[in-house]
C-alpha positions in Angstrom: -23.8 -13.1 -3.2 -23.1 -13.1 -7.1 -22.3 -9.5 -8.1 -25.8 -8.1 -10.0 -25.5 -6.8 -13.6 -28.1 -4.2 -15.5 -28.3 -5.0 -19.0 -29.7 -2.2 -21.1 -30.9 -2.9 -24.9 -33.7 -2.2 -26.8 -33.1 -5.3 -28.9 -35.1 -8.0 -27.2 -33.4 -11.0 -28.4 -29.9 -9.6 -28.3 -30.8 -8.5 -24.5 -31.7 -11.8 -23.4 -28.8 -13.5 -25.2 -26.4 -11.4 -23.2 -28.4 -11.9 -20.1 -28.7 -15.7 -20.3 -24.9 -15.7 -20.9 -24.0 -13.8 -17.6 -26.7 -15.9 -15.2 -25.1 -19.2 -16.7 -21.4 -17.5 -15.3 -23.2 -17.2 -11.8 -24.1 -13.3 -12.2 -27.5 -11.6 -11.2 -29.0 -10.0 -14.1 -31.8 -6.9 -14.4 -32.9 -5.9 -17.7 -33.7 -2.6 -18.9 -35.0 -1.5 -22.5 -34.3 1.9 -22.4 -32.6 4.9 -20.9 -35.7 5.9 -18.7 -35.9 2.0 -17.4 -32.3 1.9 -16.5 -32.2 4.8 -14.7 -35.4 3.8 -12.5 -33.8 0.5 -12.0 -30.6 2.7 -10.7 -32.8 4.4 -8.6 -33.8 0.8 -6.6 -30.8 -1.6 -7.0 -27.1 -1.1 -6.8 -25.6 -3.3 -9.8 -21.8 -3.4 -9.6 -21.7 -3.2 -13.5 -24.1 -1.4 -16.2 -23.9 -3.3 -19.6 -25.1 -0.8 -22.1 -25.8 -0.8 -25.8 -24.6 2.4 -27.1 -27.8 3.4 -29.2 -31.0 3.4 -27.4 -34.4 4.9 -28.6 -34.8 7.4 -26.1 -31.1 8.0 -24.7 -28.1 7.8 -26.8 -25.2 5.5 -25.3 -22.9 8.8 -24.5 -25.6 11.1 -22.6 -27.1 7.8 -20.4 -23.2 6.6 -19.2 -23.2 10.5 -18.4 -26.1 10.4 -16.4 -25.0 6.7 -14.6 -21.8 8.1 -13.4 -23.6 11.2 -11.5 -25.5 8.4 -9.4 -23.6 6.7 -6.6 -25.1 3.3 -7.9 -22.0 1.7 -10.1 -18.4 2.2 -10.2 -18.2 0.6 -13.9 -20.1 0.9 -17.1 -19.2 -1.2 -19.9 -20.3 -0.2 -23.5 -21.5 -2.9 -25.6 -22.7 -2.5 -29.5 -24.4 -5.4 -30.6 -24.9 -4.3 -33.9 -21.5 -4.8 -36.2 -23.0 -2.0 -38.4 -23.0 0.2 -35.9 -19.3 -0.4 -34.7 -17.6 3.5 -35.5 -15.0 5.7 -34.4 -17.5 8.4 -33.7 -19.8 6.0 -31.2 -16.7 4.4 -29.4 -15.1 7.6 -29.0 -18.0 9.8 -27.8 -19.0 6.7 -25.3 -15.8 6.7 -23.6 -15.4 10.3 -23.2 -18.9 9.8 -21.3 -16.9 7.9 -18.7 -17.0 4.7 -19.7 -14.9 1.8 -18.3 -14.7 -0.3 -21.4 -16.0 -1.1 -25.0 -16.6 -4.2 -26.6 -17.6 -4.7 -30.3 -20.0 -6.9 -31.7 -20.1 -9.8 -32.7 -18.6 -11.4 -29.3 -18.2 -14.9 -28.2 -19.9 -15.9 -24.7 -16.4 -16.8 -23.3 -15.1 -12.9 -24.2 -18.2 -11.5 -23.0 -17.8 -12.8 -19.6 -13.8 -12.5 -19.2 -14.3 -8.7 -20.1 -17.4 -8.5 -17.5 -15.2 -10.4 -14.8 -11.9 -8.4 -15.6 -14.1 -5.0 -15.2 -15.5 -5.9 -12.1 -12.1 -6.8 -10.6 -11.1 -3.4 -11.8 -13.6 -2.4 -9.7 -12.9 -4.3 -6.7 -9.3 -3.2 -7.0 -10.6 0.5 -7.2 -12.6 0.3 -4.0 -10.0 -1.2 -2.0 -7.7 1.2 -2.8 -10.3 3.9 -1.9 -10.8 2.1 1.5 -6.8 2.2 1.7 -6.5 5.8 1.0 -9.8 6.5 3.9 -7.8 4.3 6.0 -4.7 6.4 6.0 -6.6 9.9 6.3 -8.4 9.0 9.2 -4.9 7.4 10.7 -3.6 10.9 10.2 -6.7 12.2 11.9 -6.6 10.2 14.9 -2.4 10.7 14.9 -3.0 14.9 15.4 -6.1 14.1 18.0 -3.4 12.0 19.7 -0.6 14.5 19.6 -2.6 17.0 20.6 -4.2 14.9 23.6 -0.5 13.8 24.5 0.4 17.5 25.1 -2.4 18.1 27.1 -2.0 14.9 29.2 1.8 15.0 30.1 2.1 19.1 29.8 5.0 18.5 27.6 5.7 22.0 25.6 7.6 19.6 22.8 4.6 17.4 22.1 2.9 19.6 19.8 5.4 19.6 17.0 4.4 17.3 14.2 7.5 15.8 13.3 8.5 14.8 16.6 8.7 11.0 16.8 9.3 10.4 20.1 8.1 11.9 23.6 10.2 10.3 26.1 12.6 11.1 29.2 14.0 15.3 29.0 16.7 16.1 31.6 14.8 16.2 35.3 11.5 14.7 33.9 10.0 12.0 32.9 10.0 13.0 29.2 12.5 13.6 26.5 12.1 14.3 22.4 12.7 11.6 20.5 16.6 13.0 19.4 17.5 12.8 22.8 16.2 9.3 23.1 19.2 8.1 21.0 21.8 10.1 23.7 20.1 8.9 26.5 23.1 7.4 29.3 20.3 5.6 31.2 18.6 2.7 30.2 14.5 2.2 31.5 13.7 -1.0 33.0 10.6 -1.3 31.0 9.4 0.5 28.0 6.2 0.8 25.9 6.5 2.3 22.4 3.2 3.3 21.1 3.1 2.4 17.4 4.3 -0.9 15.3 5.6 0.6 12.3 9.0 0.9 10.8 10.1 3.3 13.8 8.6 1.4 16.5 9.8 -2.0 15.9 13.1 -0.1 15.1 13.5 1.4 18.9 11.6 -1.5 20.4 14.4 -4.0 19.0 17.6 -1.2 20.1 15.7 -1.2 23.8 15.3 -4.9 24.0 18.9 -5.2 23.2 19.7 -2.8 25.6 18.0 -5.2 28.4 15.1 -3.3 28.7 11.3 -5.1 29.0 9.5 -3.6 26.2 6.0 -3.5 24.7 4.7 -2.4 21.3 0.7 -1.1 21.5 -0.1 -0.9 17.7 -3.9 -0.2 16.3 -3.3 -1.9 13.7 -4.1 -5.9 13.6 -0.2 -7.0 12.7 3.4 -4.9 13.2 4.9 -3.4 10.2 1.2 -3.6 8.7 2.6 -2.1 5.4 5.0 -5.0 4.7 3.6 -7.9 3.2 1.7 -10.2 5.6 4.2 -13.0 5.8 6.9 -10.6 6.6 5.0 -9.2 9.9 4.4 -12.8 10.8 7.9 -13.8 11.2 8.3 -10.4 12.8 6.1 -11.3 15.1 7.6 -14.4 15.7 11.0 -13.8 16.2 10.0 -10.9 18.6 8.1 -13.6 20.5 11.3 -15.4 20.8 13.4 -12.2 22.0 10.8 -11.6 24.8 9.5 -8.8 23.2 5.6 -8.3 24.0 3.4 -6.6 21.7 -0.3 -6.0 21.7 -2.0 -5.5 18.1 -5.7 -4.1 17.4 -5.7 -2.2 20.4 -6.3 1.6 20.6 -4.4 4.3 22.6 -6.9 5.6 25.1 -4.8 7.8 27.2 -1.7 8.3 29.4 -0.8 9.5 32.9 2.3 10.4 34.7 3.0 9.7 38.7 6.1 10.1 40.3 8.7 8.0 37.8 5.7 6.2 36.4 3.9 6.5 33.3 0.8 4.6 32.8 -0.6 3.9 29.7 -4.6 3.4 29.2 -6.1 1.3 26.3 -9.7 1.1 25.1 -11.3 -1.8 27.0 -9.9 -0.5 29.8 -6.7 -2.1 30.4 -3.3 -0.2 31.6 0.2 -0.8 31.1 2.9 0.9 33.6 6.4 1.8 32.3 9.5 3.9 33.0 9.2 5.5 30.1 7.0 6.0 26.7 8.1 6.1 23.4 5.6 7.7 21.1 6.1 6.1 17.6 3.7 7.2 15.4 5.4 8.6 12.7 6.9 12.0 11.0 4.7 14.8 9.6 5.8 17.6 7.4 7.3 20.7 9.3 6.1 23.2 5.9 4.4 26.0 8.3 5.7 29.9 7.6 8.2 28.7 5.3 6.1 30.7 2.9 5.2 28.1 -0.1 1.1 29.4 0.2 2.4 32.5 0.3 4.4 31.9 -3.1 1.1 30.4 -4.6 2.3 26.8 -4.0 -0.4 23.9 -3.3 0.0 22.7 0.5 -2.3 20.1 1.6 -1.5 18.9 5.4 1.9 20.3 5.1 2.4 18.4 2.1 3.3 19.8 -1.5 1.3 18.3 -4.4 3.5 17.7 -7.3 3.0 15.8 -10.5 5.0 12.8 -11.5 7.8 15.0 -12.7 7.6 16.8 -9.1 6.5 19.9 -10.5 4.4 22.0 -8.2 1.5 24.0 -9.8 3.8 26.9 -10.0 5.8 27.2 -13.4 9.5 26.3 -12.7 9.0 25.3 -8.9 9.7 21.9 -7.8 9.6 19.9 -4.6 11.6 16.8 -3.3 12.1 14.9 0.1 9.6 14.3 2.4 7.6 17.2 2.0 6.3 15.1 -1.0 3.9 12.8 -0.2 4.7 9.3 -0.4 7.5 7.4 1.3 9.8 9.1 4.0 13.2 7.9 2.8 16.8 9.7 2.5 17.9 7.7 -0.2 14.2 8.7 -2.0 15.0 12.3 -1.3 18.4 12.1 -2.7 17.3 10.1 -6.1 14.4 13.2 -6.4 17.0 15.9 -6.1 19.2 14.2 -8.8 15.8 13.5 -11.0 14.9 17.5 -10.9 18.5 18.8 -11.5 18.4 16.4 -14.6 15.2 17.4 -15.6 16.0 21.3 -15.2 19.2 20.4 -17.6 16.6 19.1 -19.9 18.0 15.3 -20.0 14.3 13.9 -19.6 15.2 11.5 -16.7 12.6 8.8 -15.9 10.4 9.5 -12.7 10.9 8.1 -9.5 8.6 5.4 -8.8 7.9 4.6 -4.8 7.1 1.0 -6.3 10.7 0.6 -7.3 12.1 2.0 -4.1 14.2 -0.4 -1.6 12.8 -0.2 2.0 14.2 -1.3 4.9 13.5 -1.7 8.6 16.4 -1.5 10.9 15.4 -4.1 13.8 16.6 -7.4 14.7 15.7 -9.6 12.4 16.0 -7.0 9.3 13.5 -6.5 7.0 14.0 -5.2 3.2 11.6 -5.2 0.4 11.2 -3.7 -2.8 8.0 -3.5 -5.3 4.3 -4.9 -4.4 3.2 -7.3 -1.3 1.2 -10.2 -2.2 -1.7 -8.6 -1.6 -1.1 -5.2 -3.7 -0.1 -7.9 -7.0 -3.4 -9.6 -6.7 -4.9 -6.3 -6.7 -3.0 -4.9 -9.7 -2.8 -8.4 -12.0 -5.2 -10.7 -10.7 -3.6 -14.0 -11.3 0.3 -14.0 -9.4 2.6 -16.7 -8.3 4.6 -16.6 -4.9 7.6 -18.5 -3.3 9.4 -18.3 0.4 12.9 -19.7 0.2 13.6 -20.2 3.7 17.0 -19.4 5.4 17.4 -22.4 6.9 18.5 -23.4 3.4 21.4 -20.9 3.5 24.6 -21.7 4.4 25.7 -18.2 5.4 22.6 -17.3 7.3 23.0 -20.7 9.5 26.3 -19.6 10.2 25.0 -16.2 11.2 22.6 -18.3 13.0 19.4 -16.1 12.2 16.2 -17.3 10.6 13.7 -16.0 7.7 12.9 -15.8 4.5 13.1 -14.8 0.6 9.8 -14.1 -0.8 9.1 -13.4 -4.3 6.0 -12.1 -6.0 5.5 -12.5 -9.8 2.6 -11.7 -12.0 1.3 -15.2 -13.2 4.0 -16.4 -16.1 5.3 -12.6 -16.0 8.1 -10.6 -14.0 8.5 -10.3 -10.5 7.1 -7.8 -9.1 7.9 -7.9 -5.4 10.7 -9.1 -3.1 10.5 -9.3 0.7 13.2 -10.4 2.9 13.4 -10.6 6.7 16.8 -11.8 8.4 19.8 -10.7 9.4 21.7 -8.5 7.3 18.8 -8.7 4.8 19.0 -4.9 4.4 22.6 -5.7 2.0 20.4 -7.9 -0.2 17.9 -5.0 -1.7 20.1 -3.8 -3.9 20.0 -6.9 -6.0 16.1 -7.4 -5.5 15.6 -3.7 -6.7 17.0 -4.5 -10.1 15.2 -7.3 -10.6 11.7 -5.5 -9.7 12.5 -2.5 -11.6 13.9 -3.9 -14.8 11.2 -6.5 -15.0 13.2 -9.5 -14.5 11.5 -13.1 -15.0 12.7 -15.8 -12.6 14.2 -17.5 -15.3 16.3 -14.5 -15.9 17.8 -14.5 -12.4 18.0 -18.0 -12.2 20.5 -18.0 -15.0 23.0 -15.8 -12.7 25.5 -17.2 -10.7 25.4 -16.3 -6.9 29.0 -17.1 -4.6 28.9 -19.2 -2.1 28.6 -19.2 0.9 26.7 -15.8 0.9 23.4 -14.8 1.8 23.3 -13.4 -1.6 22.7 -17.1 -2.5 19.3 -17.1 -0.9 18.1 -14.6 -3.7 19.4 -16.6 -6.4 17.8 -20.1 -5.0 14.3 -18.4 -4.4 14.3 -17.5 -8.2 15.7 -20.8 -9.3 12.7 -22.7 -7.3 10.2 -19.9 -8.8 11.6 -20.5 -12.4 10.8 -24.8 -11.7 14.6 -25.4 -11.3 15.1 -25.6 -7.2 18.6 -26.5 -5.6 18.5 -26.7 -2.3 14.7 -25.8 -2.0 11.5 -27.6 -2.6 9.6 -25.8 -5.5 
């Protein structure tokens, strides 16, 4: 169904023209000649966008925009000035101050009006998707807390309530141990169930498979490493199948019980999986309780310290860095933030450390390395994008290493590269150049002009950019 637009204008002729243009563009349009009529329609319908004349007989645009923003009916308001004589700074600023999402001055061509409307509706959709993602993260946090509490009860493990525990495995003399001890145990279990298919889960699954264990991953989300580009998840799942690592995605954990040396995992729907060892890899949480942050007045939400982009807390001269700051939980992010704060205090005014530009590596086999936006994130941010996947089958060094995978580039349409996503052996060693490309807003043609040594895996980055620039060498564009 086409999106609904409310067109509010007291000038009958102007209102008719705008509505006609928008209907021809495929939108549904409802009309109001004054503020009161507009509010009545908003009580009955839920338009995606309100096209609002800045001057109405009963309410000015600023007052009506303010009222609309207090209703749940719309996420986008564009103020349209239909008379050129009314265009002045006072009305424009007043309208935007009231919360309007855009301002169009008349006269305007039909194509421009439609383009403005489409852009605003794309913004609305992207904001809606971002909000859905945030809600999903909050729900995942809540479920994780519930799960850890339940597991502490089911397995009667005194260490289970510790929020920063990665795993609950065997401890000496029992069927369980902590995640830290998991890396030191001499005993290789025959069957391992990994609960969680994120970074930690696939890394441990890969390790135990290399040790000879039979491994099954259980993940509630639709795919493994769901934070990565979808193409990366697909390739990893294909590689894991070839290695004999089983996984079940889109299924939720229902419970666990221990009988002798066997742990039984219960899933929604009634199915069960038996294992000699259960690895819980649902992520890490902050350990900030009792450290005096809140007593000092520092704002803490769910154990995380709130900061602005310059890592300042709400308390003057108090900064926060590392995993206690919401965002990527990576050691090199903490290093960079620590350096940033030191330089900030020294008055050097360094550039903020943005998560988008931080390289991410997952140390499984095959290895995953990425930086920047995924294809989905880039579409939300820019609308039109271009992507290219260079298969490592065309890379000589990758053939020597007998690895499969690809380098995927994501760029803004006719713009710079905004994301690099790689999978295959040793891909973590290639992410250094990838982060330069993304953080320096390089165009494919910029990188295509650089010479990459042969035979190296680093050539794959160069070949991918050559292809995306329209000059493929050992690949098909």
